[in-house]
N, C-alpha and C positions, 0 to 999 in steps of 0.2 A: 505586578512583577514586570521588570524591564526586560528588554532583549539581552541576550547573554552571548558572549564569545569565549572560547577556550582554545588555547594553543598548547600542544603537548609534544614533548620529545621522548621517544622511547627507543629501545634497542630491539631490532628484529632481524630475521634471517630468512630471505626468500619466501616471504609470506604469501605472495600472489603470483602463482605460475601463469605462464602464457602458453602459446601453442607448442606442440612438439616439432622439433626440427629434425629432418631426416628420419623420422619414424621412431627414434629411440633416444632423443636428446630433449630433456625437459628444460625449457627456457624460462627465464623470468622477464617480467615487464621492465622495459628500459626506455629512457628518453635522454636527450642531450640537453644539458643545462650549462650555459656559458662555456661550451666547448668540452665539457666533461660528461662522461657517460654515467648516469645515475640509475639505480633501480627504484621502482615505486610500487605502491599499492594503490589500486584504483579506488575511486569513491564507492562503487558497488561492493567491493571487497570489505572496506571499512564499515559500510552500512550493515553488511552481513554479519560481521564479527560483533558489532554493537548490538544488533537485534538479538542474536543468539545469546549474548551475555544477559540481556534483559529478560529473555524467556527463562533462562536457567535461574537467575537471581530472584525474579519476581513472578513466579508461575501463576499466581492468582490474577495478576493485573496484565500480564503480557502473554498473549497467545498468538500463533500465526493466523493471519486473516484468511478467510476462505478464498479459493482461487477458482476461476471458471475459464472455459474455452470460448465463451460468448464473444463474438466479434472476430473469430478466426485466429485469435492469439491468446496465449496464456496471460491472464490479467486478474487483478483482485476483483472479487465479486461484491459490488456495493449493493446488490439486491439482498444478500445475506448479512453483510457487515456494513458498519459505518463508523464514524469517529466516536460514537457513543459506546459501541460494543467492542471496538478494536483500537487499542493504543497504537498498533502498528500503522494503521491507516491515518491516524491522527498525527503521528510524529513524522512519518516518512512519505506521506502523500500517495497519489495514485493517478492513473489514467484509465478510464473505463470507456471503451469505444463500443458503439452500437451500429451494427450493419445498416447502412442506409439512413442513419439518424445522426444527431449531434453526439459529441463525446463529452464526458465529464472529467475534468482535470483538476487536481488539487496539488498546488505547489507544496513541496516538503518544507514544513516549518524548521526541521533540523537540517541545516546545511553542512556539508562535509567536503573538505578539500582532498586532493590526492595526498598520500603520505610519501614524500620524496626523500630518498636517502641523503644524508649530509655528507657521506663519503662517496668517492667515485668507485664505480664497478671496474675491477681489474681483470675481467675475463676469467674468473675462477671457474673451473670445471672439475666435477668429481665423478669417479667411476663407481657404479654400484652393481650388485648382482645378488640373486636370491640363493646364496650359498647354503644357508641353513636348511631350507626346504629341500634343496637338491641332495645334500648330505643325508638327510633323514630318509628320502626316497631311495637313495642308493643302498642304504642299510637294509631296506625292505626288499632289495633285489630289483628295483625299477631302474631302467637305463634312462635317466633324465639328465640333461645337461643344463648348466646355468643359463639364465636369460639376462645378459648384461644390458645396462643402460647408463646413460650419462645425464648429469644434472648441472645446470648453471647454479652457482651458489654465491650469495653476497650477504655478509653480516655487517651491519652498519647501524648508526643512529638514524632515526627517521623523524620528520616533523609533520604533524597533521593538525588541522584546526577544525573546530566545530562552531556553528552558530545556531542559536535558537530564536526564531522569530515568534515572540510571545503574542504578537497581535493576531497572527493566523493560527497559532497553536490553539486547539480546542474550538476552532470555528471552521465551518464548511458552508459553501454556497452553491446551490444548484439552480439552474434556470430550466424550467419545464414548460411545455406547451399548455397543458391543462391544469385546472385548479385542483389541488389536493382535496380528497374527500375524507371527512371525519365521521366515524360511526360511534356515536355516544354510547350505544347499547353494549358494544364490545370493547370500548376504549381503544379504538384502532384508527390510525391515520394511513391512508393509501395515497402514494405518490406515483403517478404514471410516467415512466421513462420512455416507453415505446408503446404506441397505441395497440391495445389488444385486438386480435382478430379472432372471431369465433365461428364455429360451424356446429350443426346439429346432425348427429347420425340417426337415421330412421331404422325402424324394425329391429330394435335392440332388445334382446331378451336377457333377463337375469338367469345365469346358469346355476341352477340349484343342485346339479349333480356333481359339482366339484367339491370334494371333501376339504374341510378346514380352510376354505377360501371364500369369504363372503363377498369379495369384490371381483368376481369374474362375470363377464358379460359375453354374449355371442350374437353375431349376425350370421344367420345360416349356421354353418359349421366352423366359422372363423371366430376366434376368441380374442377378447381384450381383458387383460389383467390390470387392475388398478390398485396402487398403494399410495395413498396421499395424492400428490400431484405427478407421480411417476407412472407411466404407462408401459405395458409390454403388449404390443399389437401384432397380430398375425400378419405376415407379409402379404397374404392374399387380399387384405383390406386396403393396401396402400400401393402407390406408384412411386418408384425412385426415379427422380428426374435430375437433370443437370443443366446448368446455364453458364455461359461464359462471362467472366468479369470484363467490364469495359476497359479498365486500365491495364490489366495484365494478360487478358485473353485466356486466363486459366479457367478450367471447368470446376464449378462448385456444385456438389450434390445436395439435394434436399428431398424431403418426403412430402407427399400430399395424399390425402384420402381419395380413393376412387370416387368419381362423381356419382356412380350408381348407388352409393351408400349414404350420400349426403342429402338431407332434407332440402327440397327445392324451395327457394324463396323468390317470389316474383319481383321483378324489377319495378320500382314505383313508376317509372316512365311508361312501362307497358300497361300498368293498371290504369293510368290516367288517359292513355291514348287508346280508346276503345275502337277508333276507326282504323287502327293499324291492321295489317294482315294477320290472320290467325297464326301464321308461321312465326310471327314475332312474339305472340303472347305466350306467357308462361316460361319464357327463357330464364335460365338461372344466372344470377350474377357470377362473374368469374371470381372465385375465391382467392384471397390473398393468404389463406391459412397455410403456412409452410413450416416444416420442421427442419431446421438447418443443423442442429446438433443432435446426433443420435448414435446408437450402438446397435450391433446385430448379434443375435444369439439363437441359433438353431431354429430358423423359420420365423423369428420374431424381430421386430424393431423395438428398441428401448429408448425412451426419451421422456423429458419432463415438460409440463405445461406451466402456465402462470399460476393457476390454482387447481384444486381437485375438480374433476369433472362432476357435472350434476346430472343425475338420472331421474327421469320422469316415468314412473312405473305405469301410469295411466296411458300416456301417449307412446310408451315404448321408445323414448328418445333419450339420447345421451349428448349433452352439451359439452363441447371442448373449447378451451380458450387459451390462446398463446399471446405472447407479448412480453413486456418487461414492466413489472409493477413492484414497487417497494412498499412493503407493509410493515408499519412500526406499531408494536404492541405496547400496552401500558401507557396510553396517552390520555391526559386530562386537559380539557380546554378551559382556559382562564383568561377572560378579557382579550380574546383573540389570539392568545399565545398558547401553544401546545406544550404542556409540561410532560416530559418523558420520565417514567419511573421504572426501576428495575429492583426486584427484591425489596419492595416497599421503600425505596430510596430514590429521590429525584436525581437523575444523572445529567439532565440538560433540558434545553428548551428548543422549540422549533417555531420560527416565525415565517409567515408568507406575505408577499407583497406583489401587487399587480403592477407589471411594468410593460407598457405597450400591449402586445398581444400574447404575452407570456407571464409566468409567475416566478418570482424569485423566492427560493426556499433557503432560509438560513438556520443552520444547526449551530447551537451554542452549548458547549460542554460545561458542566458544573465547575465553578472556579476551583474548588478544593481538589477535585479529581485532576484537573489540569495541573495544578501545582505539584501534586503527588507524582504525576508522570514526568514532569520536567526534573524534579528532584531525583527520581530514579535514573534518568538518563545521565545526569551529572555525576551521581554516585558511581555508575558503571564506568564512566570515562576516568574518574579520579582513581578508582581502585584497580582498574585493568580489565581488558577484554579477553574473552575466550577466543583463541585463534589456532586453527590447524591448517597445515598445508603439506600435501604429499605424505600424509600420515605422521607428520612431525608436529609435536606440541610446541607452541611458540609463545612469545611474550609481546603484548602491547600494554605494558605497564609503565606509567609515567615516571621517567627519571627527572623530568622538569615539567612544571605546569603553571600556566598563568591564565587567570579567568577574571572576567569583569562584566558588570552591567554596562551596556552601551545603548546609545540613542538609536542607532541604526543597526540592523542585524547583519553585520559585516565582519569578516575575520581580520580585524584591524591590526592584530598583533603578529600575524603570520609572516609578513615580510621583514619585520624588525628582528625577530629572534633567530639566532644562529649559534653555533658552537665553534669557537676558534681556540685551538691549543687546549682543549679540555675545559674551556670556560664559556659560560653563557654571556652573549653580548646582546644589546638591543633593548634591555629592560627600561632604561631611562627614556628611550624613544616611545615605548609603550605608554609610560606614565604621562607623557605630554600629548598624546593623541586627543584631538578635540572631540571625538565621538565617545570617549569614556565619560561616564555620567558626571563625575565630579569636575570635569573640564568644560563640559558643554555650556556655552553662553557666558563663561567666566570673564572673557574680555570683550563682550559684546553687550553693552548696556542697553542699546536700542532694541536688541533682540529680546532681552529680558522684559523691557518696558512694554513692548508691543504684544508680548505673549504672557502677560502677568497671570492670566487665569488658565494657562495651558501648562500642566505639570511637566509634560514631556520636553518643554523648552525652558525650564528653570534650572538654576544651578543646584546640582545634587550634592550638597555638602556632606551628607552622612555616609556616602557610599565609599567602599574600599575595594581595591583590587586584591584578589587572592594570588599569592605567589609562593611556590613551593619548589625547593630543590632537593637533592639527595647528596650523600657523601661523594658519589661519582660525579655529579654535576651540581656543585654547591652554588647557592645564591647569597652573595654578600652585599645586601643593601638594607639600609635603615631609612624608612620613610613612613610618616604617620598616615599616608594614604594606602598603605599596604598591610595586609594581614596574612599570616601563615596558618591561621586557625580555620580549618575547613568548615567546622560546624558553625562558627561565627559567620562565615561567608554565606552559608546556606540560609541561616536565620535572617541575614540581611536581605537576601533575595525575596524571602517570603513576606517579610514585614515592612520593607522599605518602599511600599507602594506610594507613600506620601513623600513630598520633597520639602526642603527648607530653603527659604530665601536667604 
């Protein structure tokens, strides 16, 4: 499947609000284009509408990815989700930052431009008020006055383009410090993103007097409740500390268990240096075990660890471990490649490669699942997106659409297409663009000769551009390189992986 670009013209009305002006004026996003003031929809807004449409249309395949506050910002949680489990992360990319560590960034395979109005914004402003609610309240004897507000409004045609980079769609690459660990007995692959730190709590008793709770422990009178890897710890066992960030000088709070409850581990240097003073012997290592993300509830701190704590009933010890570890279930190893299965179906593979002092981890989604996701994205764009703004149902339904396979994932049609006096212009320019598959290498014999065995550099003679207009925006063009049959175009995308000379 080649890279794909789509350009759409649709009619919209104030789809992407901006900040409030003067407290009660709802503004719209605007920018200046060639001296004219235009309204526009931002890329995040279009992305939001596209994803919401996919969730509603394909509930089984598209679900919102998990979100976390790890790294002090709201971000996608790649510990719980990845491109195998989440089509959202696969299509729209992510950035996952780890405090004090590297970040994991994946470029979005689905590129989206701004949707800029084709007509100028003429300073339209509308006055609104909640008259209906006020009238109903007055009928009930309540002395309520209307709450008036104003909104900037603009109804226009808009142009937006999408690109799909099929080379990175369904593929993700991580670079980690330590080698992943595979456990054959449980079919589990563990990838360490942040080195775990552990501590052992001493003198921990299983609390047998707590009804209907098998996972309650206590140190003295202070209790620890455990459910999976989530803990609810009495505040008397922990210290709440704060430290200033170097860059912003802001204070960041974290938790640490009080040293008196932690099992003392002798420093190796102290064990080897017997000639040191007695005062140096038996010193405990300074623990790096910190809890940075936590909640409070009536005398308890609530937080999660990397994995469930381990209790040793003989030694009366409870081992806790924190860090960031990605655990992938349903993994089979085959000739050094990890095959990932879900519901008895292979959904992808994982490969590891040693590079310098690190390891490169490559996730590769099953090709059929990849094709299905791409087709679903194209169907959503073709049929129209769900869009709401300020409580108003709106339309991002194509009145005109042009789509094609392209050698490079670039919105090559975007600059050509425009509407002048109710007619589409620029289609002939689109057909002649050299990145379109049937044009690439057409006039470059040397390029074809030098790249005879490279399919991406051959003349794609069987490929057609999809072109569709409507009665409002008709397309009057006859060209054997063009098809208006959407199903034919989708079939071409799926089956034309091969090329012809």
